[in-house]
N, C-alpha and C positions, 0 to 999 in steps of 0.2 A: 532732270531725274534720269539716272542711268537706265538704258533699255532693259537691263536684267531685272529691274525692280517691277516691271509691268508684267506681273505673273498672270498666266492664263491657265485655266483648267485644262488638263492634258487632252481630254476627249474633244473639247472645243478647238484646241490648237490643231489637233490632227485633222478634224473636220474642215476647218478653214484652210489648212495647208493643202489638203487633197483637192478642195474646190479651186485653189489657185493653180494647181498643176495642170498642164495641157493634157489633152487626150493622148494616150500612148498607143503607138502602133508598133508592137514588138515584131521582130523578124519571125519567120515561120520556117520550120524544118519538118521533113517527113522522117519518122523513125519507126522501128518495129514496135508493134503494140505491146509485145511482151516486155519491152524495156521502158514503157511510158509511165510507170507508176510515179505519181507526184508531179508530172508535167501538166500543162494546161492545154486543153483542146483548142485547136484553131480552126475547126471545120464543123459543119453541121452534119450529123448522121441521122438518116431515116431507116426504118425497118423495111428491108426489101420484101419480106414475107412475114407471116404470123409466127409467133413463137409461143408454145411449141408449134411446129408446122403441121402436126397431126395430133389427134387426141390419143393419149397414151395412159397406161396404167401407172399408178403411183405405188402399187404393192404387188407382191406375188399372190396370185389367186385365180379366180375364175370370172370371166366376163359373162354377165347375165343380163336378163331383162329384170329390172327392179321389181316389177309387179309379180314376177314368178316367185319372189322370196317373201312377199308380204305375209306377216304373221308367223314366220319361221322362228323356232326357238330350239333349245337343246332337248326339250321334252316333246316338241311337236315340229320336227324338222320338215323342210321342203326337199323334195327329191327331183334332181335334174340329171339329164343324160349328157355325158361328155361327148362332143362331136368333133373335137379337133384341138389343135394347139397353135398359137401364134408364134412363129419363129422370130427370134430376136434379130433386130437389124434388117428386117425384111417387111415389105408391104404385104398385107394379107388380103385375100379376097374371100375369106370365110364369111358366111352369112349365118347369124344367130336367129333361130326360130323359137317359138313358144316351147317352154319346158326343157330348153337346152342350156348348156354351159360350155364355154371354150376356155382352155387353159391359157393364161396370159402371165407374163413375167414383168417385173418392174421395168418400166420404160417401153414395154411392148405396145404395138398399135392396137387400138380398140377395134374389134371387128364390127362390121355393119350389123345393125339390129340391137347391139348391146348399149345399155345406158348406165351401167354400174359394174363395179368389180367387188366380189366377195373375197375377203382376205382368206388365205389358205388356212389360217388358224381357226377360222369359223366354219370349217367344213370337215367332213370325214368321208373317206372312201369306204363304201359298203360292199361293193362288188365291182369288177372291171367294167369301166364305162359308165358308172353311176356314182353320184355323190349325194351326201346329205348336207343341207344348208342349215346351220344352227343359229344364224342371226340374220334378220332381215336387212336388206341393203336399200338405202334411199336413192332416188334418182340422182345420178351424177357422183355418187360416192366412190372415192378412190380413183377418180379419173381427172387427169390434167387435160382440160379441153383445148382444142386448137385455138391459138391466139389468146389464151388465158393470161399469159405473161405479157406479151406485146402484140398489139394489133398491126396489121400490115400498114405501112406508111407512117406509123407513129414516130415522133421525134425520139431518138435514143440519147443523143448527147448534143448539147449546145456549145458554141464557142465560149470560152471563159470558164469552163468547168474543170476542176482539178481531178485528174484521173487517179482513182483508188483501185485496189485489187478487184473489187466487184465490177468496176467499169471495164477493166481489162477482160474479165470473164464475159461480160455482156457483149463486147465487141468481137471476141473470138467466137461467140455463139453464132455470129453472122458471117464469120470468115473474114472479118476486117483485120488483116495481119499487119497493116501499115496505118499510121495515124499522123495527121498533121498537128504539130504542137507549136506553141509560141516558144521562141528562144528564151532561155533563162537569162535574166539581167546580170550584168557584172557589177560588182561593188568594190571600190577601192577603199582600203582601210589604212589609216595612218595613226600612229601614237606620237604625241609630242610631249616633251619634258626633258630638261637636262639631267634629271635624276633617273630616267627610265633607260634600261639597257635590255638588249635581246636576251631571251631565256637561256641561251647557251653560254652567256657571259657570267662569270662569278661577280656579283655586285660588290662594289666597295662600300664602306660605311657611307650612309646617306643616299645610296642608290637602291632601286627596286627593279625587278624583272618585269618585262612587258607581259601583262596578263590579257589586257583588253583585245589586242589584235587576234588572239587565238580563241577567246570565248566568243567574240563577235563573229569570227570566221566560221566557227562551228554552228552557231545559231543561224547564220545566213544560209549556209549549205543545207541545214536541216529544213529550211523553208524555201528551197528552190532557187537560190542565187548562186552565182559563181564568185566567191570572194577572192580578192587579190591583195595580199599584204605588201605594203610599201615601206615597212620598217619604222624605226624610231627617228623622229625629227627633233633637232635642238630647239630650244625656246628662242628663236629669232625670227623676225618677220621675213627676211630674205630666204632663210632655209625652209620655213614652212610654206612660203608661197611657191617656191620651186617644186617642192614635193606635191603640194595640192594641185598646182597647174598640171603636173603629169598625170596624177590620179584622175583629175576631173576630165582631162581630154581622152583618157583611155577607158572610161567606165560610164555606166548608166547612172550610178549614184556613188557619192563619196561620203565616207564616215571619218570624222576626225575626233579622237578622244583626247581629253585634257585640254587645258588652255581655254576653257569656256566659262570661267568665273570672272567676276568683275574685279580686276586688279590691274596694276601697272603692267603685269606680264600677259594680260589678256590680249592676244593678237589674232585669235581665231576669227572673230567676227570681221575684223579689218581685212584679213586675207580673203575671206569668203566674198566680201563686197567688191573685190577687184576682179572677180570671175565673170561678172555680167549682171544684168538686171533680172529680177528686181532686187536680188541680194537677200540679206537677212530679213525674214518676215516676222519671226518670233524668237525672242531671247529671254528665256525664263519661264518655267512652268510651275503652277501651284501644285507641287508634287514633292514627296519625300519617299525614297531618295530619287534624285534625278532633276532637281530644281534648275541647275544651270545648263539646260539643253537649248541648242540653237537649231531652228528650222529655217532653211534658206533654199532659194531657187536661183539658178543662173542659166540662162538660155534654155529653160525648160527642164534642166536637170536638178534633182534634189541634192543638197549638201547638208549633212547633219553634223552638228557639233555636240558630242556627248561628253558627260562628266568623266573625269579620269578615274574616279573610284570605281572598282569593278562591279560592285553591287548596283551602284547608280547607273552605270553604263548598261547593264543587262536589263534592269527595270525600264529605263527610258527607251531602250531598243524595242522591248516587247510592246510598249504602248505606242511608240511613234514610228520606229523604223519598219516594223513588220507590216502595218497597214499601208505604208508607202510602197513597200516591196510588192505587196499584193497587186497594187495598181500597175506597177512596172511589169509584172508578170502577165497582165491581161486578165486577171481573175474577175469574173462577173458575179459569181455565186457567193453567198454568205459563208464565212469561215467561222466555225464554232470552236472555241478553246476548250480543251478537255478540263473538266473540273470535278471535284468531289465535294459532296455536302458533308460537313463535319461540325462538331461542337467545340467552341473555343474553350481551352482548358483554364484560362485565367484572364483577369482584367488586363487590357492593354491601353496605354494612353495615346493620345493624338492631339494635334493642334487644329482647331477649327479654321476653316478657310483653305485647307490644302488636302489633297488626297494622299493618304499614307499607304504604302505597300509593305507588308510585314512578312518576312520568311517564316514558314511554319513546317514542322514535320508532322506526319500523320501516324497516329497510334490506333490500331484497330482492336477493339475489345469485343466481348460477346454481345453487347447491347448497342454499341455506337462507335463511330469513328471520331477520334479527338484530334483537334488541331492544336499542337503545342508550339508556342512562339519560340523562334530561334533568334535571340537578341544578339546584335553585333553591329559594329559601325560599317558604314557603306564602303570602306576601303579594305574590308576583310573578306576575301573571296570564299573562305571556308564557312562563312555564314550561310552562303547558298549551297555549298557542297553538303552541308548537314541538313538541308531543308528538302522537302518534297514539292513545295510550291509556295505561292504567295496568297495572302488574303488582302482584300482592298478595304480600307477604312475610309468611308465617304468624307468629303470635305465639310459637310454640315454638322458633324459630330465631334466630340472631344474624346473619343475612345470607344472601345467596346468592352462590355462586361463579360466575365466568365460565364459559360453556359449559353452564350449567343450562338445560333446556328449561322455558319459562314460557308461561303463557296471558296474552296481552295483551288486556285488556278495552277495546274500542274506544269512542271518544267518539261 
């Protein structure tokens, strides 16, 4: 029986493949924190001091003793004497006593003796040096306490964490202007097929422009890899082997599109098996589109054979290539795909025993968001251009009925 016919559910295939991959030790570089968005942290950060480093006001108003305001209302205000003002950006040595209030601005230090801040809007000046309090303040109200955000010594970031804008802000809050990150993996991309020509070439009858090298390159770059395009390779063992040997030797992972179906012209698996052990581990997924996907390892490096049809290549890459890429990048935390909950607009068929991924576009109404199927063959790239995301039809069902709530995985 051909290897291709031993179809494996995609999530099991990826799980088994990741387990077969050796532990990765990416290179490490030190870069400016402000340029680290999307990179993966390669060092452990601890908080050298509490954050905030001092208790401060979260509003413009008056620092008070909360018990001096108890029972205060607009009809029966409390009266307090103003004894000073906290200067912004400076430490204060002002001491609050019973019956007193001290002017404090947003971000200003809370003076000793105060345990609440009354908002400016809840006060009224009746004469110079005295205010009315029209609303009682609770203990701790409108105060950001010392260490409320981060305690001294607390872990800030662990190795394997993807840096988002908020992580950059958190590091800058402690003056960490440099950060060690794992180097982005490089990925070689080849397209094979006698009928495929570069995009700048006008195709002759029977020829098509190379789409996959560029869609895959954009996807990889978006997810933290450095793609390298090796061009279009003719359908011959020697030509493909020469190109694959070069890409394999120069990169951390290699992607080959087309040439992965079972036919007399299928040479991709044979070429991959010349690169080293163990070679092809999986050939064929219980998936549509993306069935003729190859997952292989040689000398610890992943080599992925993707279908030539653009939609199939993108779907298969999202399910198989991106999880492998996350391991190559050294990511240890869970990555959640952005999705939207929507209602399917109509019945869609499927075949039991395989996972189907169907492109949909989103239409937002006054009461609900609707997922409208975008039907098209897997070799038609504008099927995806017209879509906002994909819905997954589980292998155990024979389709979904209109009105079903679905998760739309956004591109």
